[in-house]
N, C-alpha and C positions, 0 to 999 in steps of 0.2 A: 509856467512862469521861467523867465530866463534868469540866469544868475545876475545879471545886472539889475533886473527888477527885483530880484530877492534882496540884494544889497541897499536898493533905494528903500524898499519896504522897511528892512531893519532899521536903517538909520532915521527914517520918517517916524516910525513907531516908538523906538526906544532911545533914539540919539546915537550918534556914532560910537562913542566910546562904551556906553553901557550896552549898546547892541552888540558889539564885538565881544565883550565880556560874557554876555549870555551865550552867544554863539559857541565860544571856546570853553565855557566853565560849566554850564548847565546840562546836567545828565538827563536825557529824556527817554523814559522808559518805552515810550511808544516808538522809539527809533532803535530798540534793542540795547537800552542802556548805554548809549553813544551820546556825545555831545553834539550839537548841530554841526559843528565843522567837521567831526569825524564821520558824520553820516554823509555830509557832501563828499568828502575825500573818498568815501566807500561807493560813490555812485548813486545815492539816494537823490531823487529829483528835488531841486529847490524848493518847489511848491510843497512837497510833503514835509520838509523841514521846517518851512514857513508855518504850515497849519499845526504842526506838533508845538512849535514854539508858542504860537498863539493860544492854543488850548492849555499848555502848561502855565503860561503866564497871566491868564485870565483877560487876554485881549478880547473886547466885545466883537462878537461875530459879525456886526456891521463893518468892522475894519479888517477882517481877515484876508481881503484881497489887497492889502497895503493902504497905508494911510493916504487918502485922498484918490485912490486909485478905484474906479467904480467895478463892481463885480462883472465879470463877463456875461454877454447875453446868451441864453441857452435856446 
């Protein structure tokens, strides 16, 4: 997941304002007790941050690949 795809997924799922608030304020134990933004700044891949946010906020697994973006083929 590219950073631009991550940003689009955040906005699509949570809305621009609330999504940015979650990214900067919600501490994620799964990411070492950092916020999503701190994790990104530390080099954690956007996909890992996205999945941690999804799990923490209860986003249904069917939307983990971004709202309206299909899961990649395996």
